[in-house]
C-alpha positions in Angstrom: 103.1 -31.0 -104.5 100.3 -29.2 -102.7 101.1 -28.9 -99.0 98.8 -30.5 -96.3 98.2 -28.5 -93.1 96.4 -30.6 -90.5 93.8 -28.7 -88.5 93.9 -30.2 -84.9 90.8 -28.5 -83.6 88.9 -31.7 -83.4 91.6 -33.3 -81.3 91.4 -30.4 -78.9 87.6 -30.9 -78.8 88.0 -34.5 -77.6 90.5 -33.4 -75.0 88.2 -30.7 -73.7 85.3 -33.1 -73.4 86.9 -34.9 -70.5 89.2 -32.3 -69.1 92.9 -33.0 -68.5 95.3 -33.4 -71.4 94.2 -36.6 -73.2 94.8 -36.8 -76.0 97.9 -34.7 -75.7 97.5 -31.9 -78.3 101.2 -31.1 -78.4 102.1 -34.8 -79.0 99.5 -35.0 -81.7 101.0 -32.0 -83.4 104.5 -33.6 -83.3 103.1 -36.9 -84.6 101.3 -35.2 -87.5 104.5 -33.6 -88.6 106.4 -36.9 -88.2 103.8 -38.7 -90.3 104.3 -36.2 -93.1 102.1 -33.2 -92.6 103.7 -30.0 -93.8 101.8 -27.7 -91.5 99.6 -27.5 -88.4 96.5 -25.3 -88.3 94.5 -24.1 -85.3 91.4 -22.0 -85.1 90.9 -20.6 -81.6 87.4 -19.3 -81.0 86.3 -16.9 -78.2 84.5 -19.7 -76.3 87.6 -22.0 -76.5 85.5 -25.0 -77.2 88.4 -26.7 -78.9 91.7 -24.9 -79.3 92.4 -22.7 -76.2 94.3 -19.5 -76.3 96.8 -21.1 -73.9 97.5 -23.9 -76.6 98.9 -21.3 -79.0 102.2 -20.4 -77.3 102.9 -24.1 -76.7 102.3 -25.1 -80.3 104.1 -22.0 -81.6 107.3 -23.3 -79.8 107.1 -26.9 -81.0 105.7 -26.8 -84.5 108.7 -27.2 -86.9 106.8 -27.1 -90.2 104.3 -24.2 -91.0 102.2 -23.0 -88.1 98.9 -21.4 -89.3 96.5 -19.7 -86.9 93.1 -18.9 -88.4 90.2 -17.0 -86.9 88.1 -13.8 -86.7 90.4 -10.8 -86.2 89.0 -9.5 -83.0 91.4 -7.6 -80.7 91.8 -10.6 -78.4 92.6 -12.8 -81.4 95.1 -10.3 -82.9 96.8 -9.8 -79.5 97.3 -13.6 -79.4 98.6 -13.8 -82.9 101.0 -10.8 -82.6 102.4 -12.1 -79.3 103.1 -15.5 -80.9 103.7 -14.9 -84.6 102.9 -17.9 -86.8 104.2 -18.3 -90.3 100.6 -17.6 -91.6 97.5 -16.1 -90.2 94.3 -16.9 -92.0 91.5 -14.3 -91.3 88.0 -15.8 -91.2 84.8 -13.8 -90.7 83.0 -16.2 -88.5 80.7 -15.0 -85.8 81.4 -16.1 -82.1 78.5 -18.5 -82.1 79.2 -20.1 -85.5 79.3 -23.9 -85.4 81.9 -23.8 -88.2 83.2 -21.3 -90.8 80.7 -21.1 -93.6 81.5 -18.0 -95.7 84.3 -15.8 -96.7 85.1 -12.1 -96.5 83.4 -9.4 -98.4 86.7 -7.8 -99.3 85.0 -4.7 -100.7 82.7 -3.9 -97.8 85.5 -4.5 -95.2 88.4 -3.1 -97.2 89.4 -0.5 -94.6 89.2 -2.9 -91.7 91.1 -5.6 -93.6 93.8 -3.2 -94.8 94.5 -2.1 -91.2 94.6 -5.7 -89.8 96.8 -7.0 -92.6 99.2 -4.1 -92.1 99.5 -5.0 -88.4 100.2 -8.6 -89.1 102.7 -7.7 -91.8 104.7 -5.6 -89.3 105.4 -8.9 -87.5 106.4 -10.7 -90.6 103.3 -12.8 -90.8 101.9 -14.0 -94.1 98.2 -13.2 -94.3 95.6 -15.3 -96.1 91.9 -14.3 -96.5 89.1 -16.9 -96.3 87.1 -16.2 -99.5 84.2 -17.4 -101.6 85.3 -17.9 -105.2 84.1 -14.7 -106.7 86.3 -12.5 -109.0 85.5 -9.2 -107.3 86.4 -10.6 -103.9 89.7 -12.0 -105.2 90.5 -8.6 -106.7 89.5 -7.0 -103.3 91.9 -9.3 -101.5 94.7 -8.1 -103.6 93.7 -4.5 -103.1 93.8 -4.8 -99.2 97.3 -6.3 -99.2 96.6 -10.1 -98.7 99.4 -12.5 -99.6 97.1 -15.4 -100.1 93.5 -16.3 -100.3 91.9 -19.5 -98.9 88.9 -20.6 -101.0 86.0 -21.8 -98.9 85.3 -25.2 -100.3 82.2 -26.1 -98.4 79.8 -25.5 -101.3 82.2 -27.4 -103.6 82.2 -30.4 -101.3 78.4 -30.3 -101.1 77.9 -30.2 -104.9 80.8 -32.5 -105.8 79.0 -35.9 -105.9 76.2 -34.5 -108.2 78.4 -32.5 -110.7 82.1 -32.2 -110.0 82.8 -30.0 -113.0 80.1 -27.5 -112.0 81.2 -27.6 -108.4 84.8 -26.6 -109.1 84.2 -24.2 -112.0 84.2 -21.0 -110.0 87.3 -22.1 -108.1 89.2 -22.8 -111.3 88.2 -19.4 -112.8 89.1 -17.4 -109.7 92.3 -19.4 -109.2 93.5 -18.2 -112.7 92.6 -14.7 -111.7 94.5 -15.0 -108.4 97.5 -16.3 -110.3 97.4 -13.3 -112.6 97.3 -11.0 -109.6 100.2 -12.7 -107.8 98.0 -14.0 -104.9 98.9 -17.4 -103.4 96.0 -19.9 -103.2 95.0 -22.1 -100.2 91.8 -24.0 -99.8 89.8 -25.6 -97.0 86.5 -26.8 -95.5 85.0 -30.3 -96.1 87.8 -31.4 -98.4 88.2 -35.2 -98.0 89.6 -38.3 -99.7 86.8 -38.4 -102.2 86.9 -34.8 -103.5 90.4 -33.7 -102.8 92.4 -34.9 -105.8 89.7 -33.6 -108.2 90.0 -30.2 -106.6 93.7 -30.2 -106.7 93.7 -31.2 -110.3 91.3 -28.3 -111.3 92.6 -25.4 -109.3 95.8 -24.1 -110.9 98.4 -22.7 -108.6 96.9 -24.4 -105.4 99.6 -24.2 -102.7 98.1 -25.6 -99.5 95.0 -27.2 -98.1 93.9 -27.2 -94.5 92.0 -30.3 -93.5 90.8 -31.2 -90.0 87.3 -32.7 -89.5 87.4 -35.2 -92.4 91.0 -36.2 -91.7 90.4 -36.9 -88.0 87.2 -38.8 -88.9 89.2 -41.0 -91.3 91.8 -41.5 -88.7 89.2 -43.3 -86.5 89.2 -46.1 -89.1 92.6 -45.9 -90.7 94.8 -44.5 -87.9 96.4 -41.1 -87.9 99.7 -42.1 -89.6 98.0 -44.0 -92.4 95.4 -41.3 -92.9 97.9 -38.5 -93.3 99.7 -40.6 -95.9 96.4 -41.2 -97.7 95.8 -37.5 -97.9 99.3 -36.8 -99.1 98.9 -39.3 -101.9 95.8 -37.4 -103.1 97.9 -34.2 -103.3 100.9 -35.8 -104.9 
């Protein structure tokens, strides 16, 4: 079964909009795990508009499944991750003012930088995943710089899915086969939802984990958090 990691950024965004600690981010993380989530993902950004840096040590201590911290590997971000080592760190090349992550790494152009960062994370025993667009040369580049996994950016897949599912997933299928041959683990994330998730899972060989936040929290407004997590797990079963 493909593992579901719930990204709780949107919960933190709601909390921050009113100050205080409601909803309680720590309790939400516990509840997600109790309801069946196999991981918790956070993506702290420099402006702390949702996950705050101070949330990370709290979550690191209480998450009993897999804790995944994703973000742009600035020095401040790396200091945070190295001080509170998660099971997995997903490196994402988003700019500080990005509304959301919308592209993956150029693993060729940034090979020296990524090799250094991945080496520092490996020294702490942290599994490293690189956020990637589904292009063969980038997958090969991820292997060359020492990544353990790649996380396919699925925003374009989600956008194209309703018009032509087969065309939308084709590059992901092809690059997943390459990743399998190279010994890279495969994650995926961005705009995956109850409509397009099962098709993606069925057409990406070797998929290990998906990270879902925005769509899952939106669905939870209608179905409730417990029911929604179970609905996503059924799509991955």
